[in-house]
Steps between C-alpha positions, in 0.01 A plus 500: 500500500227559759595868511469533122161329493363711786634820345341409168161439662542822696574692182194367322283642778703822515466558128125443515470737797707773337388475137189282475270795562621675184242303302227621737550876499130566554508335844502748789853580611430427868366154413799441274738590782323270747497207257868561419585501872320167541697350213822652636434330836507162322819611323665571837398155625737357238763775485585514870564124535691502169741762632522338843584160347722653234704697751658173613657466155507845340602847611235772511641651179483163326141450614410843365656431161325161480175678584552760227574241232192299596297821502610585147416154368160489671419857398604438139271199470218688677529811286499303175227249589270702727558865409562416132805726484800435280848431631711753314866449419610777735315331789689180424832686494416656836408159640827357367692769685322402820603140433855629477449622857442138598850416383657780701303431817563126495863512382756492778766744384706440814616173342625670183880505483690804386 
């Protein structure tokens, strides 16, 4: 659970660093990059321990899939609430297909009998 919490916090910072500046397009690009790097540093302070802790329980592929699902949830909330963009049906279908990846990555097919 610690891994999930840390990855969620990490993703909040990552999403702000990557997309928060889109509401401030008049800001100088160099300043935007520097501010984004500062925010990304905080993101790494959560992401690195999350993966280090999580690697005791999950494989690298599982950690990546967990990360992607959290990223989609955080980004969806951010884009609707902060950027005021709509979640379209085709986005949701795409997200659902990524959730299907969770099944395949976490399912142990070696235990399936023929």
